[in-house]
C-alpha positions as MATLAB code, in Angstrom:
seq = 'MNDFSTLVGGIAGDGINEAGLTVARLFSRLGYHIYMYYDYPSLIRGGHNFSLVRASRQKIAAHMDQIDVLIALNQETIEKHTSRLKDNSFVIYDADKVKLDETKHKGCGLAITQILKEADAPAVMKNTCIIGGYCKVVDIDWSVLEDVLKKHMPKMLELNLQVARQGYDQAAELCHIDRRADHADSHLDEQDQKPLPIINGNLAISLGLIKAGLGAYVAYPMTPSSGVLDFMARYARDFGLKVIHPESEIAVMLMAQGFAYAGVKAAVGTSGGGFCLMTEGISLAGMAEMPVVVVMAQRTGPSTGLPTYTAQGDLHFVLNAGQGEFPRFIVAPGDAEEAYYWAGVALNLAWKYQVPSFILTDKIVSESQYSFDIDLAGDLTSELKELAEQAPLLWDGQGEYKRYRCTETGVSPLAFPPQKGQVIKTDSYTHDEGGITSEDTQITRETSDKRERKGQFLAADLERYETVKVFGDEKSKTALLCWGSNKGVCMEAALKLGLRVIHVLVLSPFPERKLKSVLQGVERLLAVECNSTGQLAKLAGFYGIEIQDRILKYDGRPFSVEDLLRELGRVLA';
ca = [
     -29.081  -12.654  -10.381;
     -28.960   -9.304   -8.455;
     -26.607   -7.637  -10.730;
     -24.662   -8.481  -13.742;
     -21.868   -5.974  -15.527;
     -20.917   -6.426  -19.099;
     -17.799   -4.424  -20.609;
     -17.934   -4.192  -24.329;
     -14.283   -2.580  -25.820;
     -12.837   -1.633  -29.398;
     -11.955    1.123  -31.176;
     -14.193    4.127  -32.660;
     -16.089    2.827  -36.108;
     -16.465   -0.680  -34.293;
     -20.241    0.450  -33.228;
     -18.802    0.057  -29.461;
     -22.022    2.083  -28.179;
     -24.856    0.804  -30.815;
     -23.190   -2.483  -29.128;
     -23.620   -1.495  -25.276;
     -26.880   -0.124  -26.501;
     -27.774   -3.886  -27.777;
     -26.532   -5.712  -24.421;
     -28.500   -2.801  -22.365;
     -31.969   -3.889  -24.749;
     -31.114   -7.785  -24.198;
     -31.478   -7.178  -20.616;
     -34.257   -4.717  -19.846;
     -36.819   -7.342  -22.640;
     -35.657   -9.783  -19.152;
     -36.931   -7.029  -17.040;
     -34.033   -5.552  -15.775;
     -32.994   -1.912  -15.229;
     -29.995   -0.589  -16.601;
     -27.419    1.128  -16.401;
     -24.669    2.114  -19.187;
     -21.508    4.663  -19.111;
     -20.075    4.978  -22.521;
     -16.407    5.702  -22.277;
     -14.774    7.445  -25.071;
     -11.658    9.636  -26.702;
     -12.073   13.223  -28.425;
     -11.404   11.034  -32.424;
     -13.667    9.890  -35.028;
     -11.709    6.626  -35.485;
      -9.629    4.910  -33.411;
      -8.849    4.959  -29.733;
     -10.461    2.871  -27.211;
     -13.675    2.552  -26.666;
     -15.834    0.959  -24.114;
     -19.186    0.624  -23.125;
     -20.409   -0.454  -19.324;
     -23.543   -1.947  -19.226;
     -24.674   -2.872  -15.836;
     -27.979   -4.526  -15.254;
     -29.843   -4.969  -11.693;
     -33.200   -5.792   -9.969;
     -32.954   -2.584   -8.472;
     -33.225    0.711   -9.612;
     -29.608    2.027  -10.521;
     -27.670    5.645  -11.315;
     -24.143    4.400  -11.278;
     -21.495    1.524  -12.779;
     -19.330   -1.336  -10.700;
     -15.597   -1.598  -11.626;
     -16.192   -5.107  -11.609;
     -17.531   -7.248  -14.517;
     -19.048  -10.585  -15.172;
     -18.158  -10.518  -19.181;
     -16.199   -9.180  -21.394;
     -16.676   -8.112  -24.567;
     -13.326   -7.336  -26.689;
     -12.862   -6.667  -30.290;
      -9.388   -5.955  -30.043;
      -5.994   -6.382  -27.759;
      -6.397   -3.434  -26.027;
      -9.953   -4.452  -24.773;
      -8.346   -7.455  -22.990;
      -4.877   -5.200  -21.765;
      -6.980   -2.321  -20.490;
      -9.768   -4.216  -18.378;
      -8.475   -7.760  -17.178;
      -7.761   -5.956  -13.757;
     -12.369   -5.923  -13.645;
     -12.343   -9.411  -14.096;
     -13.769  -11.441  -11.254;
     -12.367  -15.337  -10.485;
     -15.702  -16.630  -12.510;
     -15.623  -13.668  -15.247;
     -15.991  -14.417  -18.560;
     -14.368  -13.199  -21.952;
     -15.591  -13.680  -25.643;
     -13.355  -12.018  -28.000;
     -12.678  -11.628  -32.004;
     -10.449  -14.800  -32.477;
      -8.852  -13.531  -34.826;
      -7.321  -10.137  -33.283;
      -7.314  -11.040  -30.173;
      -5.340  -13.306  -27.655;
      -6.223  -14.403  -24.341;
      -3.320  -16.584  -23.458;
      -2.373  -14.624  -20.389;
      -5.164  -14.683  -18.383;
      -6.546  -17.210  -16.350;
     -10.622  -16.556  -16.773;
     -12.634  -18.818  -19.519;
     -12.921  -17.065  -22.610;
     -14.617  -17.891  -26.333;
     -13.109  -17.160  -29.316;
     -15.164  -16.286  -32.388;
     -14.082  -16.411  -35.949;
     -15.580  -12.959  -36.560;
     -13.771  -11.761  -39.448;
     -14.248  -15.041  -41.523;
     -18.432  -15.124  -40.289;
     -18.106  -11.610  -42.244;
     -16.056  -12.510  -44.665;
     -18.383  -15.088  -45.886;
     -21.620  -13.426  -45.234;
     -20.297  -10.522  -47.225;
     -20.870   -8.314  -44.696;
     -19.226   -5.190  -43.591;
     -17.035   -4.467  -41.251;
     -18.868   -2.644  -38.414;
     -21.517   -6.105  -38.181;
     -18.756   -7.557  -35.824;
     -20.138   -6.246  -32.779;
     -23.308   -8.099  -34.248;
     -21.963  -10.936  -34.516;
     -20.084  -11.019  -31.109;
     -23.093  -10.106  -29.416;
     -25.047  -13.204  -30.998;
     -22.406  -15.384  -29.356;
     -22.642  -13.249  -25.799;
     -26.127  -14.442  -25.921;
     -25.478  -18.189  -25.629;
     -22.997  -17.847  -23.310;
     -24.657  -15.731  -20.997;
     -27.690  -18.039  -21.661;
     -30.059  -15.663  -23.724;
     -32.284  -17.303  -25.493;
     -32.110  -16.433  -28.970;
     -35.596  -15.311  -29.440;
     -34.620  -12.142  -27.315;
     -31.834  -10.883  -29.398;
     -33.621  -11.634  -32.540;
     -36.617   -8.980  -31.494;
     -34.101   -6.790  -30.166;
     -32.398   -6.689  -33.336;
     -35.939   -6.660  -35.620;
     -36.872   -3.243  -33.615;
     -33.350   -1.355  -33.246;
     -31.632   -2.630  -36.576;
     -34.376   -2.404  -39.146;
     -31.159   -0.870  -41.624;
     -29.932   -4.581  -43.454;
     -31.558   -6.673  -40.844;
     -31.407   -9.714  -42.687;
     -27.390   -9.633  -42.828;
     -27.708   -8.479  -39.137;
     -28.905  -11.540  -38.183;
     -27.352  -13.956  -40.270;
     -23.889  -13.031  -38.816;
     -25.381  -12.983  -34.813;
     -26.921  -16.088  -35.595;
     -23.579  -17.303  -36.772;
     -22.214  -16.061  -34.095;
     -24.506  -17.562  -31.632;
     -24.302  -20.735  -33.361;
     -20.331  -20.663  -33.408;
     -20.155  -20.130  -29.007;
     -22.541  -22.933  -28.734;
     -20.021  -24.921  -30.315;
     -16.706  -23.578  -28.922;
     -17.632  -22.264  -25.779;
     -18.252  -25.326  -23.354;
     -19.467  -23.181  -20.103;
     -22.763  -24.300  -17.939;
     -23.669  -20.668  -16.725;
     -26.225  -22.280  -14.369;
     -23.336  -24.810  -12.860;
     -20.231  -22.461  -13.102;
     -21.983  -19.940  -11.275;
     -25.940  -19.983  -10.113;
     -26.254  -16.688   -8.437;
     -25.590  -14.865  -11.897;
     -28.394  -16.966  -13.996;
     -30.352  -14.737  -16.118;
     -33.980  -14.805  -14.827;
     -36.487  -13.152  -16.462;
     -37.597  -10.678  -14.082;
     -41.503   -9.811  -13.828;
     -41.598   -6.649  -14.446;
     -42.334   -5.154  -18.172;
     -39.180   -4.076  -19.705;
     -38.589   -0.020  -19.621;
     -37.389    2.290  -22.407;
     -33.914    2.998  -22.268;
     -32.843    6.174  -22.707;
     -30.059    9.314  -21.850;
     -30.057   12.172  -20.176;
     -30.174   14.389  -23.331;
     -32.915   12.627  -25.023;
     -34.861   12.751  -22.026;
     -34.452   16.749  -21.878;
     -35.635   17.251  -25.190;
     -38.540   14.940  -24.511;
     -39.427   17.362  -21.479;
     -38.857   20.585  -23.342;
     -41.277   19.511  -25.917;
     -43.606   18.605  -23.452;
     -43.995   22.115  -21.607;
     -44.038   23.689  -24.932;
     -40.847   24.129  -26.736;
     -41.044   26.095  -30.252;
     -37.409   26.769  -31.183;
     -33.834   25.011  -30.235;
     -30.851   26.648  -31.389;
     -27.179   25.252  -30.579;
     -23.736   25.226  -32.457;
     -22.761   21.041  -31.712;
     -20.826   20.776  -28.554;
     -20.188   17.275  -26.830;
     -21.999   16.427  -24.528;
     -24.931   18.561  -25.421;
     -25.162   17.759  -28.902;
     -27.226   14.779  -28.587;
     -30.165   17.614  -27.683;
     -29.204   19.312  -31.247;
     -29.054   15.371  -32.805;
     -32.719   15.020  -31.461;
     -34.276   18.049  -31.648;
     -32.820   18.050  -35.563;
     -34.498   14.844  -36.390;
     -37.708   15.153  -35.704;
     -38.283   18.994  -36.018;
     -41.059   18.044  -38.260;
     -42.855   15.475  -36.362;
     -43.109   17.970  -33.233;
     -43.432   21.339  -35.245;
     -39.804   22.465  -33.929;
     -37.342   25.223  -35.450;
     -34.163   23.924  -35.013;
     -31.400   26.016  -35.861;
     -27.822   25.382  -36.008;
     -26.096   29.136  -36.773;
     -22.357   30.145  -37.096;
     -21.440   30.426  -33.220;
     -22.592   30.457  -29.686;
     -22.922   34.192  -29.611;
     -25.438   33.994  -32.638;
     -27.158   30.937  -30.789;
     -27.921   32.810  -27.802;
     -28.933   36.003  -29.703;
     -31.174   34.252  -32.171;
     -32.958   32.583  -29.108;
     -33.812   35.572  -27.220;
     -35.211   36.952  -31.389;
     -37.497   33.886  -30.939;
     -38.470   34.651  -27.613;
     -39.181   38.325  -28.262;
     -41.697   36.846  -31.320;
     -43.321   34.878  -28.529;
     -42.060   31.525  -29.381;
     -40.133   29.115  -26.419;
     -36.430   28.556  -26.985;
     -33.826   26.495  -25.598;
     -30.276   26.425  -26.628;
     -27.499   24.100  -25.554;
     -23.678   23.952  -25.184;
     -21.480   22.895  -22.988;
     -18.696   25.122  -20.818;
     -16.609   26.471  -23.750;
     -19.546   27.557  -25.926;
     -21.233   29.049  -22.660;
     -18.544   31.020  -22.508;
     -19.308   33.264  -25.727;
     -22.856   33.128  -24.290;
     -22.231   34.812  -21.187;
     -22.782   38.767  -23.331;
     -26.077   37.511  -24.171;
     -27.592   35.989  -20.533;
     -26.870   39.846  -19.323;
     -28.864   41.066  -22.532;
     -31.523   38.390  -21.346;
     -31.790   39.623  -17.834;
     -31.859   43.251  -18.523;
     -33.927   42.587  -21.246;
     -36.202   40.342  -19.230;
     -36.040   37.521  -21.832;
     -36.782   34.008  -21.035;
     -34.216   31.251  -22.815;
     -33.362   28.630  -21.301;
     -29.844   26.869  -21.556;
     -28.750   23.219  -21.491;
     -25.561   23.678  -20.176;
     -23.552   20.274  -19.938;
     -20.186   20.216  -18.527;
     -17.149   18.692  -19.439;
     -13.477   18.469  -17.766;
     -12.196   22.004  -18.403;
     -10.670   25.011  -18.395;
     -10.000   25.564  -21.990;
     -10.642   22.241  -24.474;
      -9.925   19.980  -21.548;
     -11.217   16.657  -21.858;
     -13.864   17.107  -24.667;
     -15.501   14.036  -23.911;
     -15.361   13.331  -20.334;
     -16.931   14.342  -17.653;
     -16.739   17.251  -14.589;
     -18.788   18.900  -11.831;
     -16.944   22.411  -12.417;
     -18.839   24.774  -14.161;
     -21.318   25.882  -11.282;
     -20.333   28.663  -10.150;
     -19.345   29.771  -13.769;
     -23.250   29.223  -14.024;
     -24.466   30.700  -11.023;
     -22.307   34.047  -11.987;
     -22.205   34.444  -15.847;
     -22.704   37.744  -16.932;
     -22.540   41.141  -15.884;
     -24.474   43.057  -13.173;
     -27.050   41.807  -10.797;
     -30.422   39.316  -12.313;
     -32.421   36.637  -10.999;
     -31.955   33.219  -13.036;
     -33.181   29.101  -12.192;
     -30.403   26.709  -12.030;
     -31.310   22.879  -12.017;
     -29.212   19.740  -11.706;
     -30.759   16.675  -12.895;
     -29.300   13.460  -11.305;
     -30.907   10.838  -13.971;
     -33.293   10.406  -16.853;
     -36.348   10.880  -14.836;
     -35.205   14.212  -13.418;
     -34.015   15.498  -16.095;
     -37.333   15.041  -18.035;
     -39.217   16.585  -15.336;
     -37.151   19.816  -14.654;
     -36.537   20.517  -18.344;
     -40.166   20.849  -18.884;
     -40.234   23.126  -15.236;
     -37.263   24.773  -16.638;
     -39.081   26.010  -19.576;
     -42.090   27.145  -18.136;
     -40.478   29.061  -14.789;
     -38.378   30.606  -17.430;
     -41.529   32.001  -19.265;
     -43.614   32.510  -15.903;
     -40.695   34.875  -14.764;
     -38.868   35.850  -17.765;
     -35.666   35.019  -16.535;
     -32.439   32.515  -18.041;
     -33.089   29.187  -17.113;
     -30.108   26.636  -16.515;
     -30.092   23.098  -16.930;
     -27.204   22.152  -15.777;
     -25.989   18.683  -16.333;
     -22.921   16.606  -17.244;
     -21.025   14.055  -19.560;
     -22.576   11.502  -17.504;
     -26.237   12.673  -17.108;
     -26.164   13.621  -20.561;
     -25.014   10.862  -22.151;
     -25.451    7.744  -20.200;
     -28.545    5.447  -20.790;
     -30.720    5.057  -18.049;
     -34.249    2.212  -17.848;
     -36.621    5.185  -18.012;
     -39.599    5.043  -15.114;
     -42.278    7.723  -16.427;
     -43.868    6.902  -13.161;
     -40.951    8.199  -11.793;
     -40.727   11.392  -13.457;
     -43.716   13.147  -11.769;
     -46.635   14.287  -13.483;
     -45.278   16.462  -15.504;
     -48.764   17.208  -17.470;
     -50.269   18.360  -14.332;
     -47.689   20.632  -13.524;
     -47.242   22.000  -17.023;
     -51.398   22.730  -16.766;
     -50.778   24.537  -13.650;
     -47.547   26.451  -14.880;
     -50.369   27.026  -18.391;
     -52.800   29.174  -16.322;
     -50.205   31.559  -15.238;
     -47.763   31.894  -17.526;
     -46.871   33.492  -19.954;
     -48.139   36.779  -18.182;
     -49.921   38.543  -21.716;
     -50.891   41.735  -21.480;
     -54.552   42.473  -21.441;
     -54.552   44.645  -24.696;
     -56.312   47.907  -22.615;
     -54.131   51.153  -22.519;
     -50.853   51.989  -23.941;
     -48.263   48.960  -23.698;
     -46.081   49.403  -21.379;
     -43.225   46.200  -21.565;
     -41.928   47.017  -18.224;
     -44.198   47.870  -16.237;
     -43.822   47.369  -12.477;
     -45.895   44.775  -11.017;
     -46.334   43.598   -7.407;
     -43.944   40.232   -8.337;
     -41.856   42.208  -10.610;
     -43.034   40.346  -13.856;
     -44.376   42.708  -16.889;
     -47.268   41.417  -18.841;
     -45.506   40.592  -22.458;
     -47.389   40.986  -25.816;
     -45.573   39.930  -29.481;
     -45.209   41.992  -32.122;
     -47.349   42.728  -34.629;
     -49.435   44.016  -32.331;
     -51.834   46.951  -33.692;
     -51.701   50.881  -32.695;
     -48.557   49.335  -30.037;
     -44.859   49.587  -29.778;
     -43.103   46.475  -28.555;
     -39.650   47.664  -27.172;
     -37.033   46.085  -25.908;
     -33.993   47.214  -24.397;
     -30.490   46.286  -23.000;
     -29.655   49.592  -21.365;
     -31.385   50.927  -18.353;
     -34.640   51.966  -18.995;
     -38.401   53.108  -17.918;
     -41.625   50.907  -17.976;
     -41.857   51.648  -21.819;
     -37.981   50.664  -22.176;
     -37.087   54.191  -23.362;
     -33.107   54.116  -22.300;
     -32.720   56.335  -18.884;
     -29.969   56.996  -16.931;
     -32.222   58.638  -13.701;
     -31.069   57.438  -10.660;
     -34.338   56.670   -9.552;
     -35.517   54.628  -12.455;
     -32.028   52.992  -12.121;
     -32.726   52.052   -8.713;
     -36.257   50.898   -9.613;
     -35.716   48.403  -12.193;
     -33.146   47.146  -10.374;
     -35.838   46.145   -7.209;
     -38.174   45.326   -9.992;
     -35.195   42.394  -10.971;
     -35.077   41.571   -7.743;
     -38.633   41.031   -6.556;
     -39.148   38.535   -9.594;
     -36.226   36.340   -8.004;
     -37.640   36.540   -4.757;
     -41.289   35.650   -5.784;
     -39.389   32.942   -8.044;
     -37.788   31.413   -5.056;
     -40.817   31.482   -3.103;
     -42.981   29.493   -5.969;
     -40.164   26.949   -5.505;
     -41.537   26.210   -1.980;
     -43.870   23.681   -3.492;
     -41.396   22.057   -5.096;
     -39.126   18.841   -4.356;
     -36.047   20.550   -4.702;
     -34.003   19.086   -2.161;
     -34.236   14.798   -2.134;
     -33.659   13.015    0.739;
     -32.034    9.424    0.556;
     -31.025    6.421    2.386;
     -31.024    5.908    5.949;
     -32.471    9.047    7.118;
     -32.012    8.679   10.649;
     -28.473    8.531   10.413;
     -26.332   11.093   11.750;
     -23.835   10.650    8.955;
     -25.003   12.376    5.240;
     -23.380   12.398    2.023;
     -24.440   16.125    0.469;
     -24.406   15.498   -3.374;
     -25.694   17.493   -6.471;
     -26.173   16.622  -10.131;
     -25.017   12.881  -11.311;
     -23.634   11.230   -8.121;
     -26.624   11.456   -6.719;
     -26.970    7.112   -8.079;
     -23.486    6.418   -6.336;
     -24.066    8.433   -3.589;
     -27.514    6.252   -2.677;
     -25.627    2.940   -3.596;
     -22.925    3.708   -1.345;
     -25.180    5.029    1.675;
     -27.600    1.712    1.303;
     -24.207    0.238    1.765;
     -23.217    1.874    4.571;
     -26.576    3.028    6.724;
     -25.934    6.700    5.569;
     -28.321    9.289    4.867;
     -27.913   11.204    1.497;
     -28.937   14.784    0.597;
     -29.173   15.575   -3.041;
     -29.805   19.381   -3.814;
     -31.731   19.846   -7.257;
     -31.914   23.409   -7.238;
     -29.074   25.599   -7.222;
     -30.637   28.656   -8.060;
     -32.180   30.492   -6.107;
     -30.510   28.224   -3.668;
     -32.857   26.390   -1.230;
     -31.584   27.567    2.280;
     -34.195   26.736    4.215;
     -34.978   22.946    2.858;
     -31.498   22.269    2.639;
     -31.000   23.330    6.580;
     -34.441   21.835    7.291;
     -33.188   18.321    6.036;
     -29.691   18.542    7.559;
     -31.370   17.990   11.248;
     -29.577   15.455   12.846;
     -26.972   15.454   10.942;
     -23.764   15.670   13.009;
     -21.066   15.142   10.071;
     -21.802   15.673    6.339;
     -19.430   14.974    3.447;
     -19.605   16.364    0.034;
     -19.868   14.244   -3.001;
     -18.434   16.076   -5.860;
     -16.809   15.586   -9.589;
     -14.356   18.744   -9.142;
     -11.307   19.747   -7.610;
     -12.553   22.622   -5.251;
     -16.029   21.631   -3.894;
     -18.286   23.925   -5.427;
     -21.603   22.667   -3.583;
     -19.857   22.805   -0.653;
     -18.339   26.461   -1.155;
     -21.952   27.336   -2.457;
     -23.413   25.469    1.026;
     -21.294   27.254    3.091;
     -22.305   30.581    2.032;
     -25.380   30.145    3.928;
     -23.583   28.798    6.548;
     -23.793   25.105    6.474;
     -20.801   23.437    8.003;
     -19.036   20.420    5.570;
     -16.651   18.372    7.584;
     -15.708   16.354    4.940;
     -14.916   16.625    0.955;
     -14.766   13.660   -1.383;
     -13.495   14.365   -4.831;
     -12.970   13.046   -8.278;
     -11.763   15.364  -10.899;
      -9.583   13.036  -12.986;
     -12.745   12.965  -16.239;
     -14.208    9.953  -14.929;
     -17.190    9.529  -12.422;
     -17.500    7.450   -9.299;
     -17.926    4.031   -9.554;
     -19.972    2.324   -6.744;
     -16.351    0.662   -5.671;
     -14.602    4.362   -5.705;
     -17.043    5.680   -3.601;
     -17.237    2.698   -0.378;
     -13.229    3.063   -1.071;
     -13.190    6.359    0.009;
     -15.809    6.476    2.405;
     -14.035    3.424    4.462;
     -11.113    5.856    4.717;
     -12.560    8.787    5.064;
     -14.917    7.467    7.879;
     -12.111    5.598    9.329;
];
């Protein structure tokens, strides 16, 4: 089997996300690469939730619309997703709640309600029971499921194993299907590859920040960034972190800068609506030269928009947030490995250049699950060691301390209170080298020039990083231009069609020279984005890069592989 997709559907409260993760872990144990997309409305209970788990022999970071197995915990799942089924797809369902009469596809109904009642098990265990049956249907050995449950569901383990086994045995009795004979190409052979950990982008960002020396995380929870706060809070003691949930996003930004003033590396997390409240604090960071990292996870706007769905609509907001002119670093990782590596780099560049630093993600990167290969994430350890030797630039203790001393690079030496005999001053007003408020014209120009020099040296420093990546056929005269979460789907579509992919990772300072270099030989450039205006296309156009076509999706959902292939077929025709 080269590729296998499973959809698990039900209502919020059925444990659909955990059920999808269990399926993902089963395939991971067999040596497959995993990508899992989780779709849910902004409801605590009810509504239609589904997890779409894709397993492949190759590295993947996108989902397929068509599925091989549908796991239905309610009738709505059948109604909404029958169109995804292929001719040889299989449906496994809760026979107490679902009828399969109107579909031509093979199915197996399990008496889940009766199994749970006899075992005196809680209703949420219905997903454990049906996944037991799923394993039998797709020919995954019981021992694999048993190991996965022991590792990931230690709470009420015996009861989970009991209901899973009953689901497995009942499927063996009721589901008379020979998977090998039915379609041999989808038999789940174990791969000659060690299982990789499965993590989402929020967890990868958290680990990258911690690896880089994070000391404090401050956030007001807001989907889809809340997973970072949850992880940091759960493991604060293990990593020696200060984790704080203040009363508002205004307080979040100011508190993080308070940590920075005291010499503690801090990060904050939010989405567009929360970031609106942080923008005044971002301007303060620009003038006061306070290093701070912002995890900005995009969702559909404007305003509340679609709180639990995705978009790439905030690029220009983040590029221009805050009044006045000051440098900033912005990176948009496209998968878990990039999220891990660049989170660490973002934190240390913020401290090296004393600027606000942004990790710009979206619901897809933040909440999707990926097989995480540390070898593909880049050598963050050596990178951080090198940065640690340069950042932060600390005061040598000689003479009078001047917080904003003018230097060749624009970066002033830092000192943190308490410092005997010295005043550590910071200022949001235009100020002189000592941090004393001034309205002098020369000082105003000098402070502006100082900030500009920092931006120039930051841009020069980034020349040694892979800020733009190229995939696919590098000789193709047609290329896809993308950023963030569209990396995976563009790579896969390009592979099928023989195209080139240009993935822009760093968006500020914009890598103009590198981008123009990798575009050599491209005659037709297509921007692929999840917004309605082509925000990267507009940014590239500012630097004289011409975009011939735009493929835009802005309904809150990501591109599937079929989506993009269909649109490319239309445009290229």
